[in-house]
C-alpha positions in Angstrom: -4.2 11.6 14.1 -1.9 10.8 11.4 1.4 12.6 12.0 4.5 11.4 9.8 6.5 12.0 12.7 4.9 9.0 14.3 7.0 6.8 12.1 10.1 7.9 14.3 8.7 5.5 16.9 9.2 2.6 14.5 12.7 1.6 16.2 10.7 0.8 19.2 9.4 -2.3 17.7 13.0 -3.3 17.1 13.8 -2.8 20.6 10.7 -4.7 21.9 10.6 -7.4 19.5 14.0 -7.7 17.5 13.6 -11.0 15.7 10.1 -10.2 14.3 10.8 -6.7 13.3 14.0 -7.8 11.6 12.2 -10.4 9.6 9.3 -7.8 8.8 11.7 -5.4 7.3 13.5 -8.0 5.3 10.2 -9.3 3.9 9.1 -5.7 3.1 12.4 -5.0 1.3 12.3 -8.3 -0.7 8.6 -8.1 -1.7 9.0 -4.4 -2.9 12.3 -5.1 -4.8 12.4 -5.1 -8.4 12.0 -8.5 -9.9 9.7 -10.2 -12.5 7.4 -7.3 -11.7 9.3 -4.0 -11.8 9.7 -1.7 -8.8 7.5 0.9 -10.5 4.6 -1.4 -10.8 5.1 -2.8 -7.3 4.8 0.8 -6.1 1.7 1.2 -7.9 0.3 -2.0 -6.5 1.4 -0.7 -3.1 -0.7 2.5 -3.5 -3.5 0.6 -4.6 -3.7 -1.4 -1.3 -2.9 1.6 0.6 -5.8 3.4 -0.9 -8.0 0.4 -0.3 -6.8 0.2 3.4 -6.7 4.0 3.9 -3.5 3.9 5.4 -2.1 7.5 5.4 1.5 6.4 6.1 1.6 3.8 3.5 0.0 6.4 1.0 2.8 9.0 1.7 5.8 6.6 1.9 4.7 4.6 -1.3 3.8 7.8 -3.0 7.3 9.1 -2.5 8.8 5.7 -3.7 6.4 5.5 -6.7 7.6 8.8 -7.8 11.3 7.9 -7.4 10.5 4.8 -9.4 9.2 6.8 -12.2 5.5 6.7 -11.9 3.9 9.6 -13.4 0.9 11.7 -12.2 -1.2 10.3 -15.0 -0.5 6.7 -13.8 -1.3 7.7 -10.2 -4.8 8.9 -11.4 -5.5 5.9 -13.3 -4.5 3.7 -10.5 -6.9 5.6 -8.3 -9.8 4.9 -10.6 -8.8 1.3 -10.7 -9.0 1.1 -7.0 -12.4 3.1 -7.1 -13.9 0.7 -9.5 -12.9 -2.2 -7.8 -14.1 -1.0 -4.3 -17.4 -0.1 -5.9 -17.8 -3.5 -7.6 -16.9 -5.1 -4.3 -19.8 -3.2 -2.6 -22.4 -4.2 -5.4 -21.3 -8.0 -5.7 -21.2 -8.1 -2.0 -24.4 -6.7 -1.8 -25.9 -9.7 -3.3 -25.7 -11.3 0.0 -28.4 -9.3 1.3 -31.0 -10.8 -0.8 -32.8 -14.1 -0.4 -33.0 -16.6 -3.2 
């Protein structure tokens, strides 16, 4: 279902909705650029969100960008555990909504 080749279809958005597509890519570039938060950490954040949303495309693209930005495999492993802990914590805390009183 998830083929990286599908990303070759992205230019179609630019053809069909050029203003929104241009704005999206500009926003994406600005949001992920280094700033007060270095690029390396922004890519770890992006990977953490991608793990949560389970977007295979985002995982691969941001994995590549993270490695290029200097993220180590040890940092990846720790980020994965942070995501796992937060997802588990959200399950437990949201589970409280199932109880009365």
